[in-house]
C-alpha positions as a LaTeX table, in Angstrom:
\begin{tabular}{lrrr}
\hline
Residue & $x$ (\AA) & $y$ (\AA) & $z$ (\AA) \\
\hline
Met1 & $-59.01$ & $-26.47$ & 59.62 \\
Val2 & $-57.54$ & $-28.10$ & 56.40 \\
Arg3 & $-60.62$ & $-27.61$ & 54.44 \\
Lys4 & $-60.31$ & $-23.97$ & 55.26 \\
Phe5 & $-56.71$ & $-23.96$ & 54.72 \\
Val6 & $-57.01$ & $-25.34$ & 51.03 \\
Phe7 & $-59.65$ & $-22.67$ & 50.17 \\
Met8 & $-57.43$ & $-20.39$ & 51.45 \\
Ile9 & $-55.09$ & $-21.43$ & 48.99 \\
Ile10 & $-57.19$ & $-21.42$ & 46.12 \\
Phe11 & $-58.34$ & $-18.27$ & 46.76 \\
Met12 & $-55.28$ & $-16.82$ & 46.90 \\
Arg13 & $-53.86$ & $-17.78$ & 43.88 \\
Lys14 & $-52.79$ & $-15.62$ & 41.13 \\
Asn15 & $-52.98$ & $-15.93$ & 37.47 \\
Thr16 & $-49.68$ & $-16.86$ & 35.54 \\
Val17 & $-48.62$ & $-15.04$ & 32.29 \\
Phe18 & $-45.69$ & $-15.67$ & 30.00 \\
Ile19 & $-44.90$ & $-13.08$ & 27.93 \\
Asp20 & $-42.93$ & $-14.23$ & 24.83 \\
Gly21 & $-41.15$ & $-11.27$ & 23.66 \\
Ser22 & $-41.21$ & $-9.86$ & 26.24 \\
Ala23 & $-38.18$ & $-7.54$ & 25.44 \\
Gly24 & $-40.10$ & $-5.70$ & 22.63 \\
Thr25 & $-41.82$ & $-2.31$ & 22.50 \\
Thr26 & $-45.22$ & $-3.95$ & 23.44 \\
Gly27 & $-43.87$ & $-6.46$ & 25.44 \\
Leu28 & $-42.16$ & $-4.39$ & 28.00 \\
Gln29 & $-45.48$ & $-1.85$ & 27.98 \\
Val30 & $-47.13$ & $-5.13$ & 28.80 \\
Ala31 & $-44.95$ & $-6.33$ & 31.49 \\
Thr32 & $-44.88$ & $-3.11$ & 33.07 \\
Arg33 & $-48.38$ & $-2.94$ & 33.62 \\
Leu34 & $-49.03$ & $-6.61$ & 34.86 \\
Leu35 & $-45.66$ & $-5.99$ & 37.50 \\
Lys36 & $-47.68$ & $-3.86$ & 39.27 \\
Arg37 & $-50.47$ & $-6.21$ & 40.05 \\
Lys38 & $-50.88$ & $-8.33$ & 43.03 \\
Asp39 & $-53.41$ & $-10.97$ & 40.71 \\
Ile40 & $-50.65$ & $-11.87$ & 38.06 \\
Cys41 & $-47.31$ & $-13.75$ & 38.57 \\
Leu42 & $-45.25$ & $-13.30$ & 35.39 \\
Ile43 & $-42.91$ & $-15.64$ & 33.89 \\
Ser44 & $-39.56$ & $-14.61$ & 33.21 \\
Leu45 & $-36.97$ & $-16.50$ & 31.09 \\
Ser46 & $-33.35$ & $-14.81$ & 30.82 \\
Glu47 & $-31.91$ & $-13.99$ & 27.44 \\
Thr48 & $-30.46$ & $-16.92$ & 27.11 \\
Glu49 & $-33.65$ & $-18.98$ & 27.93 \\
Arg50 & $-35.79$ & $-16.81$ & 25.61 \\
Lys51 & $-33.89$ & $-18.03$ & 22.65 \\
Ser52 & $-34.48$ & $-21.84$ & 23.83 \\
Glu53 & $-37.67$ & $-23.75$ & 22.37 \\
Glu54 & $-37.73$ & $-25.93$ & 25.29 \\
Lys55 & $-37.67$ & $-23.18$ & 27.80 \\
Arg56 & $-40.47$ & $-21.31$ & 26.23 \\
Ile57 & $-42.79$ & $-24.55$ & 25.89 \\
Gln58 & $-42.45$ & $-24.74$ & 29.53 \\
Ala59 & $-43.14$ & $-21.20$ & 30.51 \\
Met60 & $-46.37$ & $-21.90$ & 28.16 \\
Arg61 & $-47.19$ & $-24.92$ & 29.63 \\
Gln62 & $-46.94$ & $-23.04$ & 33.76 \\
Ala63 & $-49.15$ & $-20.16$ & 32.09 \\
Asp64 & $-52.50$ & $-19.68$ & 32.46 \\
Ile65 & $-52.82$ & $-16.89$ & 29.63 \\
Thr66 & $-49.44$ & $-16.35$ & 27.01 \\
Ile67 & $-48.95$ & $-13.09$ & 25.56 \\
Leu68 & $-47.44$ & $-13.60$ & 22.07 \\
Cys69 & $-45.17$ & $-9.89$ & 21.39 \\
Leu70 & $-42.98$ & $-11.20$ & 18.37 \\
Pro71 & $-42.64$ & $-10.39$ & 14.76 \\
Asp72 & $-45.58$ & $-12.14$ & 12.53 \\
Ala73 & $-43.36$ & $-14.87$ & 11.56 \\
Ala74 & $-41.99$ & $-16.06$ & 15.12 \\
Ala75 & $-45.68$ & $-15.48$ & 16.35 \\
Ile76 & $-47.20$ & $-17.74$ & 13.84 \\
Gln77 & $-44.64$ & $-20.20$ & 14.80 \\
Ala78 & $-45.03$ & $-19.83$ & 18.67 \\
Ala79 & $-48.86$ & $-19.98$ & 18.27 \\
Glu80 & $-48.60$ & $-23.87$ & 16.60 \\
Leu81 & $-46.02$ & $-24.47$ & 19.95 \\
Ala82 & $-48.79$ & $-23.28$ & 22.05 \\
Lys83 & $-51.55$ & $-24.99$ & 20.24 \\
Gly84 & $-49.73$ & $-28.40$ & 20.46 \\
Ile85 & $-49.78$ & $-28.12$ & 24.35 \\
Gly86 & $-53.08$ & $-26.34$ & 25.02 \\
Ser87 & $-51.94$ & $-22.83$ & 26.26 \\
Arg88 & $-54.31$ & $-19.93$ & 25.64 \\
Val89 & $-52.61$ & $-17.10$ & 23.78 \\
Ile90 & $-53.17$ & $-13.36$ & 22.88 \\
Asp91 & $-51.23$ & $-12.27$ & 20.10 \\
Ala92 & $-50.07$ & $-8.90$ & 19.80 \\
Ser93 & $-48.78$ & $-9.39$ & 16.21 \\
Ser94 & $-50.47$ & $-8.95$ & 12.96 \\
Ala95 & $-49.94$ & $-12.64$ & 11.98 \\
His96 & $-53.74$ & $-13.59$ & 13.23 \\
Arg97 & $-56.00$ & $-11.03$ & 12.77 \\
Thr98 & $-57.97$ & $-12.44$ & 10.27 \\
Ala99 & $-57.24$ & $-16.22$ & 10.61 \\
Gln100 & $-59.95$ & $-18.91$ & 11.24 \\
Gly101 & $-60.13$ & $-20.21$ & 14.71 \\
Trp102 & $-58.61$ & $-16.50$ & 16.20 \\
Val103 & $-61.20$ & $-14.60$ & 17.99 \\
Phe104 & $-61.09$ & $-10.49$ & 17.18 \\
Gly105 & $-59.70$ & $-8.85$ & 20.60 \\
Phe106 & $-61.61$ & $-5.56$ & 20.08 \\
Pro107 & $-63.89$ & $-6.12$ & 22.85 \\
Glu108 & $-66.10$ & $-2.68$ & 21.89 \\
Leu109 & $-66.75$ & $-4.16$ & 18.16 \\
Cys110 & $-70.16$ & $-5.62$ & 19.38 \\
Leu111 & $-72.41$ & $-7.16$ & 22.00 \\
Glu112 & $-71.17$ & $-10.54$ & 21.63 \\
Gln113 & $-67.11$ & $-9.81$ & 21.56 \\
Lys114 & $-66.41$ & $-9.59$ & 25.03 \\
Asp115 & $-68.18$ & $-13.18$ & 25.71 \\
Lys116 & $-66.15$ & $-14.72$ & 22.52 \\
Ile117 & $-63.01$ & $-13.59$ & 23.82 \\
Ala118 & $-63.60$ & $-14.38$ & 27.43 \\
Asn119 & $-64.35$ & $-18.34$ & 26.11 \\
Ala120 & $-61.40$ & $-17.87$ & 23.58 \\
Ser121 & $-58.21$ & $-19.84$ & 23.15 \\
Phe122 & $-56.80$ & $-17.89$ & 20.45 \\
Val123 & $-57.25$ & $-13.94$ & 20.83 \\
Ser124 & $-55.82$ & $-11.69$ & 18.10 \\
Asn125 & $-55.06$ & $-8.51$ & 19.62 \\
Pro126 & $-55.80$ & $-5.80$ & 16.97 \\
Gly127 & $-53.52$ & $-3.13$ & 14.96 \\
Cys128 & $-53.37$ & 0.22 & 16.41 \\
Tyr129 & $-54.69$ & 1.97 & 13.14 \\
Ala130 & $-57.14$ & $-0.45$ & 13.01 \\
Ser131 & $-58.47$ & $-0.07$ & 16.22 \\
Gly132 & $-59.29$ & 3.63 & 15.57 \\
Phe133 & $-60.41$ & 2.94 & 11.97 \\
Ile134 & $-63.13$ & 0.27 & 12.96 \\
Ala135 & $-64.02$ & 2.15 & 16.03 \\
Leu136 & $-65.28$ & 5.03 & 13.85 \\
Ser137 & $-66.23$ & 3.18 & 10.52 \\
Arg138 & $-68.42$ & $-0.05$ & 11.74 \\
Pro139 & $-71.12$ & 1.88 & 13.67 \\
Leu140 & $-71.53$ & 3.85 & 10.30 \\
Val141 & $-71.45$ & 1.10 & 8.57 \\
Ser142 & $-73.82$ & $-1.30$ & 11.01 \\
Gly143 & $-75.97$ & 1.33 & 11.52 \\
Gly144 & $-76.92$ & 1.99 & 7.83 \\
Tyr145 & $-74.92$ & 5.71 & 7.63 \\
Ile146 & $-72.58$ & 4.68 & 4.74 \\
Ser147 & $-72.90$ & 1.70 & 2.23 \\
Lys148 & $-70.76$ & $-1.30$ & 2.36 \\
Asp149 & $-68.99$ & $-0.51$ & $-1.48$ \\
Leu150 & $-67.88$ & 2.77 & $-0.22$ \\
Cys151 & $-64.12$ & 4.11 & 0.02 \\
Leu152 & $-63.34$ & 5.66 & 2.83 \\
Val153 & $-60.67$ & 8.41 & 2.86 \\
Thr154 & $-58.58$ & 7.51 & 5.74 \\
Pro155 & $-55.24$ & 10.09 & 6.78 \\
Ala156 & $-53.97$ & 8.87 & 9.91 \\
Val157 & $-50.89$ & 9.87 & 11.90 \\
Ser158 & $-49.13$ & 7.74 & 14.57 \\
Gly159 & $-46.16$ & 8.38 & 17.30 \\
Tyr160 & $-42.68$ & 6.74 & 16.02 \\
Ser161 & $-43.00$ & 3.99 & 18.85 \\
Gly162 & $-45.21$ & 2.16 & 16.67 \\
Gly163 & $-42.29$ & 1.24 & 14.12 \\
Gly164 & $-40.45$ & $-0.92$ & 16.94 \\
Arg165 & $-37.22$ & $-0.36$ & 18.07 \\
Asn166 & $-35.46$ & 0.15 & 14.77 \\
Met167 & $-37.59$ & 3.11 & 13.99 \\
Ile168 & $-37.25$ & 4.79 & 17.39 \\
Ala169 & $-33.71$ & 4.46 & 17.18 \\
Ser170 & $-33.95$ & 6.22 & 13.53 \\
Ile171 & $-35.91$ & 8.74 & 14.46 \\
Glu172 & $-33.88$ & 9.68 & 17.78 \\
Asn173 & $-31.04$ & 10.02 & 15.88 \\
Ser174 & $-32.07$ & 11.86 & 13.15 \\
Lys175 & $-31.84$ & 9.39 & 10.75 \\
Leu176 & $-35.73$ & 9.62 & 9.54 \\
Pro177 & $-37.49$ & 12.66 & 8.68 \\
Pro178 & $-39.57$ & 14.59 & 11.57 \\
His179 & $-42.94$ & 13.55 & 9.99 \\
Phe180 & $-43.14$ & 10.98 & 6.55 \\
Asp181 & $-45.88$ & 9.33 & 4.90 \\
Tyr182 & $-45.26$ & 5.74 & 4.37 \\
Ser183 & $-46.92$ & 2.67 & 2.82 \\
Leu184 & $-47.60$ & 4.05 & $-0.45$ \\
Asp185 & $-48.44$ & 1.32 & $-2.23$ \\
Leu186 & $-51.83$ & 1.43 & $-0.56$ \\
Ser187 & $-51.20$ & $-2.09$ & 0.68 \\
His188 & $-50.85$ & $-1.52$ & 4.57 \\
Lys189 & $-51.05$ & $-4.72$ & 6.24 \\
His190 & $-53.85$ & $-3.40$ & 8.62 \\
Ile191 & $-56.43$ & $-3.19$ & 5.68 \\
Pro192 & $-57.73$ & $-6.83$ & 5.80 \\
Glu193 & $-59.02$ & $-6.46$ & 9.54 \\
Met194 & $-59.86$ & $-2.63$ & 8.66 \\
Met195 & $-62.55$ & $-4.05$ & 5.90 \\
Lys196 & $-63.34$ & $-7.45$ & 8.19 \\
Tyr197 & $-64.62$ & $-5.91$ & 11.33 \\
Ser198 & $-65.88$ & $-2.53$ & 9.60 \\
Gly199 & $-68.08$ & $-4.50$ & 7.10 \\
Leu200 & $-66.49$ & $-2.75$ & 4.59 \\
Glu201 & $-66.29$ & $-4.43$ & 1.15 \\
Ile202 & $-64.04$ & $-2.05$ & $-0.53$ \\
Pro203 & $-60.77$ & $-1.59$ & 0.96 \\
Pro204 & $-60.50$ & 2.32 & 2.42 \\
Leu205 & $-58.16$ & 4.83 & 1.08 \\
Phe206 & $-55.30$ & 4.32 & 3.88 \\
Ile207 & $-52.76$ & 6.82 & 4.12 \\
Pro208 & $-50.82$ & 6.18 & 7.37 \\
Ser209 & $-47.55$ & 8.70 & 8.47 \\
Val210 & $-45.27$ & 8.74 & 11.05 \\
Gly211 & $-44.80$ & 12.09 & 13.67 \\
Leu212 & $-41.86$ & 13.52 & 15.46 \\
Phe213 & $-43.34$ & 12.30 & 19.05 \\
Lys214 & $-43.36$ & 9.12 & 20.58 \\
Gln215 & $-46.52$ & 8.06 & 21.55 \\
Gly216 & $-50.41$ & 8.75 & 20.31 \\
Met217 & $-52.43$ & 8.12 & 17.47 \\
Leu218 & $-55.37$ & 10.07 & 15.13 \\
Val219 & $-56.81$ & 8.08 & 12.69 \\
Arg220 & $-59.15$ & 10.22 & 10.43 \\
Leu221 & $-62.80$ & 9.65 & 8.07 \\
Ala222 & $-63.04$ & 12.43 & 5.95 \\
Ile223 & $-66.91$ & 12.26 & 4.37 \\
Pro224 & $-68.79$ & 14.43 & 2.04 \\
Lys225 & $-71.75$ & 14.60 & 3.09 \\
Ala226 & $-73.26$ & 13.80 & $-0.05$ \\
Gln227 & $-71.38$ & 10.40 & 0.84 \\
Phe228 & $-73.85$ & 9.11 & 3.26 \\
Leu229 & $-76.83$ & 7.01 & 2.71 \\
Lys230 & $-79.24$ & 9.35 & 5.15 \\
Asp231 & $-79.53$ & 13.19 & 5.53 \\
Ile232 & $-77.66$ & 13.40 & 8.45 \\
Thr233 & $-76.12$ & 15.99 & 10.90 \\
Ile234 & $-73.08$ & 16.28 & 13.26 \\
His235 & $-75.73$ & 15.91 & 15.83 \\
Asp236 & $-76.74$ & 12.48 & 14.40 \\
Ile237 & $-73.43$ & 11.17 & 13.87 \\
Tyr238 & $-72.23$ & 12.04 & 17.46 \\
Glu239 & $-75.80$ & 10.08 & 19.13 \\
Leu240 & $-74.72$ & 7.42 & 16.51 \\
Tyr241 & $-71.41$ & 6.86 & 18.56 \\
Arg242 & $-72.92$ & 7.74 & 21.85 \\
Val243 & $-75.11$ & 5.12 & 21.96 \\
Thr244 & $-73.18$ & 2.38 & 20.21 \\
Tyr245 & $-70.32$ & 3.03 & 23.00 \\
Arg246 & $-72.39$ & 4.17 & 26.07 \\
Glu247 & $-71.60$ & 0.33 & 27.87 \\
His248 & $-67.91$ & 0.78 & 26.93 \\
Pro249 & $-65.79$ & 3.37 & 29.56 \\
Leu250 & $-62.84$ & 3.21 & 27.23 \\
Ile251 & $-64.47$ & 4.96 & 24.61 \\
Arg252 & $-65.13$ & 8.23 & 24.91 \\
Ile253 & $-67.39$ & 10.79 & 22.58 \\
Cys254 & $-66.24$ & 14.18 & 23.13 \\
Glu255 & $-68.25$ & 17.26 & 21.91 \\
Phe256 & $-65.99$ & 19.81 & 20.87 \\
Asp257 & $-67.90$ & 23.02 & 19.86 \\
Gly258 & $-66.76$ & 25.83 & 18.34 \\
Gln259 & $-66.51$ & 27.59 & 21.76 \\
Ser260 & $-63.76$ & 24.74 & 22.75 \\
Leu261 & $-61.90$ & 25.20 & 19.07 \\
Met262 & $-60.80$ & 28.79 & 19.96 \\
Lys263 & $-59.62$ & 27.89 & 23.34 \\
Asn264 & $-57.85$ & 25.19 & 22.26 \\
Ser265 & $-56.17$ & 27.18 & 18.93 \\
Ser266 & $-58.38$ & 24.84 & 16.56 \\
Val267 & $-56.27$ & 21.87 & 17.06 \\
Leu268 & $-56.27$ & 18.17 & 18.38 \\
Ser269 & $-52.83$ & 16.92 & 19.57 \\
Ala270 & $-51.76$ & 13.49 & 18.11 \\
Asp271 & $-50.30$ & 12.84 & 21.85 \\
Gly272 & $-52.77$ & 13.69 & 23.26 \\
Leu273 & $-53.94$ & 10.36 & 25.22 \\
Ala274 & $-50.19$ & 9.41 & 25.20 \\
Gly275 & $-49.55$ & 6.94 & 28.40 \\
Tyr276 & $-53.64$ & 6.44 & 28.70 \\
Asp277 & $-55.61$ & 3.30 & 27.05 \\
Gly278 & $-58.87$ & 4.86 & 26.24 \\
Leu279 & $-59.89$ & 5.95 & 23.01 \\
Glu280 & $-61.71$ & 9.03 & 22.00 \\
Ile281 & $-63.90$ & 10.17 & 18.93 \\
Tyr282 & $-64.24$ & 13.93 & 17.98 \\
Cys283 & $-67.13$ & 14.74 & 15.23 \\
Phe284 & $-66.48$ & 18.05 & 13.36 \\
Asn285 & $-67.96$ & 19.62 & 10.27 \\
Asn286 & $-68.40$ & 22.40 & 8.01 \\
Ser287 & $-72.10$ & 23.33 & 7.25 \\
Lys288 & $-71.67$ & 25.70 & 4.32 \\
Thr289 & $-69.31$ & 23.06 & 2.15 \\
Glu290 & $-71.38$ & 19.94 & 3.34 \\
Gln291 & $-68.09$ & 17.76 & 4.79 \\
Phe292 & $-67.62$ & 15.73 & 7.92 \\
Leu293 & $-64.37$ & 15.18 & 9.71 \\
Ile294 & $-64.45$ & 12.44 & 12.31 \\
Ile295 & $-61.59$ & 11.25 & 14.31 \\
Ala296 & $-60.29$ & 8.64 & 16.70 \\
Arg297 & $-57.85$ & 9.71 & 19.11 \\
Leu298 & $-55.37$ & 7.10 & 21.19 \\
Asp299 & $-52.30$ & 5.85 & 22.18 \\
Asn300 & $-50.81$ & 3.33 & 19.67 \\
Leu301 & $-49.03$ & 1.79 & 22.35 \\
Gly302 & $-52.51$ & 2.18 & 24.65 \\
Lys303 & $-55.25$ & 0.76 & 23.31 \\
Gly304 & $-53.52$ & 0.40 & 19.99 \\
Ala305 & $-51.34$ & $-2.21$ & 21.59 \\
Ala306 & $-50.40$ & $-2.93$ & 25.15 \\
Gly307 & $-53.92$ & $-1.60$ & 26.68 \\
Ala308 & $-55.63$ & $-3.69$ & 24.75 \\
Cys309 & $-53.64$ & $-6.70$ & 25.64 \\
Val310 & $-53.95$ & $-6.19$ & 29.76 \\
Gln311 & $-57.91$ & $-5.60$ & 28.46 \\
Asn312 & $-58.30$ & $-8.91$ & 26.59 \\
Leu313 & $-56.00$ & $-10.76$ & 29.14 \\
Asn314 & $-58.84$ & $-9.38$ & 31.94 \\
Ile315 & $-61.40$ & $-10.43$ & 30.44 \\
Met316 & $-60.28$ & $-14.30$ & 29.39 \\
Leu317 & $-58.93$ & $-14.45$ & 33.07 \\
Gly318 & $-62.53$ & $-13.71$ & 34.12 \\
Cys319 & $-61.27$ & $-10.35$ & 36.01 \\
Asn320 & $-62.60$ & $-6.87$ & 35.76 \\
Pro321 & $-61.63$ & $-5.90$ & 32.26 \\
Tyr322 & $-60.01$ & $-2.48$ & 33.30 \\
Ile323 & $-57.94$ & $-3.64$ & 36.23 \\
Gly324 & $-54.20$ & $-2.42$ & 35.89 \\
Leu325 & $-55.61$ & $-0.15$ & 32.67 \\
Asn326 & $-54.63$ & 3.67 & 32.52 \\
Leu327 & $-58.49$ & 5.51 & 31.92 \\
Gln328 & $-59.21$ & 8.52 & 30.01 \\
Lys329 & $-57.95$ & 11.97 & 31.88 \\
\hline
\end{tabular}
């Protein structure tokens, strides 16, 4: 009877998670997803306790996984605290995405990536723009469709929630224009991870912008046919993505023929996946001008942030990777 009781306690044990930075935009989104789950126990600190290093270390010791939802400098400091006590970490900041000793948290990157995440002590969550860019560009590079030294032209637009609390407040108080480009020095902080995990050796010409919608994102690759290494068709590109991601339920390859375009007034809404944790890929071309446009659509707070965090958390805990996620429509 005693042995049976002990087995029941072990069987019913919840996984414990501490979100360091739970009051921020991504932290709140992660917490909202995890609070709905019966298999997760969230460690909660008061506003005063969040400022105490001692209390944070204590929470890290208790947690199976610590999720850092902090600015970069604070994330680096928190990661050092976690390393000192042997805590497993997911970092949602951009501080460790190309750092040695950290596993990149994009399970769809390659066949081995999910196992790397599962066995890792330190996982760095991808950037939102980078998630869309890598999903599009890596198969083209690894499949031999484009050269590693091609400079990809990459216009993108995100919902304003990607800028955090300050941008959200500024947009909602009309202190910023309804649509604007930024990072005009062409040195966006996502570029190093975009290059490293796509396999490219030349920085993309990345042109990010923010629109007057809260959540959602489009990341685009504009490629003339002459820049491909093969004589390809739009069907070839579609099949490349379909085969690459056929085992990954969060990435859907969408057929968007001329008839569909007419029905949708030739538009693709940037907020079409708001509230969902998947990523969609669309392939377009103009046969007369021999130009191709490939677009990734995702929620910048879904697969681009909190949804990816939860996916990585599930993998590290040995759970079904998709528990607690909102899949595509």
